[in-house]
C-alpha positions in Angstrom: 178.3 -90.2 161.8 178.6 -91.9 158.5 176.1 -92.4 155.7 176.3 -93.7 152.2 174.3 -93.7 148.9 174.7 -96.1 146.1 173.6 -96.0 142.4 174.0 -99.2 140.5 174.0 -99.9 136.7 174.4 -96.3 135.9 174.9 -95.6 132.3 178.4 -94.2 131.8 182.0 -95.1 131.6 183.6 -95.8 135.0 186.9 -94.1 133.7 184.9 -90.9 133.0 183.0 -91.0 136.2 186.3 -91.3 138.1 187.7 -88.2 136.5 184.8 -86.0 137.7 184.8 -87.9 141.1 188.5 -86.8 141.6 187.3 -83.2 141.7 185.1 -83.5 144.7 186.7 -86.3 146.9 187.5 -84.9 150.4 185.4 -81.7 149.9 182.6 -80.4 152.0 179.1 -81.4 150.4 178.0 -77.8 149.6 181.3 -77.0 148.1 181.2 -80.4 146.1 177.8 -79.6 144.8 178.8 -76.1 143.6 181.8 -77.8 141.9 179.6 -80.4 140.0 176.9 -77.7 139.1 179.7 -76.0 137.1 181.4 -79.0 135.6 180.6 -79.4 131.9 180.5 -83.3 132.0 177.6 -85.7 131.8 179.0 -87.7 134.8 178.7 -84.4 136.9 174.8 -84.6 137.0 174.9 -88.2 138.2 177.5 -87.7 140.8 175.5 -84.5 142.2 172.4 -86.5 142.6 174.3 -89.3 144.5 176.0 -86.7 146.7 172.6 -85.2 147.6 171.1 -88.7 148.3 174.1 -89.4 150.7 173.5 -86.1 152.5 169.9 -86.8 152.7 170.5 -90.3 154.1 172.9 -88.8 156.9 170.4 -86.1 157.9 167.4 -88.6 157.9 169.4 -91.2 160.1 170.3 -88.5 162.8 167.7 -85.8 162.3 167.5 -82.4 160.8 167.7 -80.7 164.2 171.2 -82.2 165.0 172.9 -82.3 161.6 172.8 -80.0 158.7 174.3 -80.4 155.2 176.9 -77.8 155.8 178.4 -80.0 158.5 178.9 -83.0 156.1 181.9 -83.8 153.9 182.6 -86.5 151.4 184.8 -89.2 152.9 184.7 -91.7 150.2 183.8 -92.2 146.8 184.0 -95.6 144.9 183.4 -95.9 141.2 183.2 -99.6 140.3 182.8 -101.3 136.9 179.5 -102.8 136.1 178.5 -105.5 133.3 179.0 -104.0 129.9 176.4 -104.4 127.3 177.7 -105.5 123.9 176.1 -104.2 120.9 176.8 -104.3 117.1 177.2 -101.6 114.5 177.1 -102.6 110.8 179.9 -101.3 108.7 180.5 -101.4 105.0 181.2 -104.4 102.9 179.2 -106.8 105.3 181.2 -106.3 108.2 180.2 -105.8 111.9 182.0 -103.8 114.7 181.4 -104.4 118.3 180.1 -101.5 120.5 180.6 -101.7 124.2 178.2 -99.8 126.4 179.8 -99.5 129.6 177.9 -99.1 133.1 179.3 -98.4 136.4 178.2 -98.4 140.3 178.7 -95.2 142.2 179.1 -95.4 146.2 179.5 -92.2 147.9 180.1 -92.0 151.8 179.7 -88.8 153.7 180.6 -88.0 157.4 179.8 -85.4 159.8 179.7 -84.7 163.4 176.1 -84.1 164.8 175.6 -81.2 167.3 175.3 -82.2 170.9 171.5 -82.4 171.8 170.0 -80.0 174.3 167.9 -81.8 176.9 164.3 -81.2 175.9 162.7 -84.3 177.7 160.8 -84.4 181.0 164.1 -83.8 183.0 164.6 -80.5 181.5 161.1 -79.4 182.4 161.6 -80.2 185.9 164.8 -78.4 186.0 163.3 -75.4 184.3 160.3 -75.3 186.8 162.7 -75.7 189.7 164.8 -72.8 188.5 161.7 -70.7 188.0 160.5 -71.7 191.5 163.8 -70.6 193.0 163.7 -67.3 191.1 160.3 -66.7 192.2 161.0 -67.5 195.7 164.1 -65.2 195.7 161.8 -62.4 194.3 159.4 -63.1 197.0 162.0 -63.0 199.7 163.2 -59.8 198.3 159.9 -58.2 198.1 159.2 -59.6 201.7 162.5 -58.0 203.0 161.3 -54.7 201.4 157.9 -55.0 202.9 159.3 -55.9 206.3 161.6 -52.8 206.2 158.7 -50.6 205.1 156.6 -52.2 207.8 159.2 -51.8 210.5 159.4 -48.1 209.6 155.7 -47.6 209.7 155.6 -49.4 213.1 158.3 -47.2 214.5 156.3 -44.0 213.2 153.1 -45.3 214.8 154.8 -45.7 218.1 155.9 -42.2 218.0 152.6 -40.9 216.5 150.2 -42.0 219.4 151.7 -39.4 221.8 151.4 -36.6 219.2 148.0 -37.8 218.1 146.7 -37.9 221.5 147.6 -34.2 222.1 146.1 -33.3 218.7 142.9 -35.3 219.5 142.6 -33.3 222.8 143.1 -30.0 220.8 140.6 -31.0 218.3 138.0 -32.1 220.9 138.3 -28.8 222.7 137.8 -26.8 219.5 134.7 -29.0 218.8 133.3 -28.2 222.2 134.1 -24.5 221.7 132.4 -24.6 218.3 129.3 -26.4 219.8 129.1 -24.2 222.7 129.2 -21.1 220.5 126.7 -22.5 218.2 
């Protein structure tokens, strides 16, 4: 992914801009900004602003979720000459010297690879709900399996209990009769 930023008709000599631009060519954006922040040249401030603009353009075109400033690097820097403004400076004995105020154009191109996007559309919701449904059905079958085992055990116990309970019921009923008879 490539993005660029241009500054045109910038006040400053192209030669002086190129000296500072050589310091940051090919570096990562964060590293280039750190270098420019500690470079004591007036061209460094203008280059830093242009680098920030190029990084912002790249992030805006792809999206901040996919691309971070740390992933970008400077691939190309062009410093072109712009029209020169000609002024005069008065000197002694009626003479005039020519003063050339030089301008330049800066073009900075950055590139970086955006992170692959995780699916967040409707399709992923369906997948998530399907996954949850399979998980819950698996849990239900596990619970059903446990319940069926418990139920089978209780059924087996009940089959053996009726014979026992019949005897105990007879004993209980005899004891109740005796108590009633005594009372």
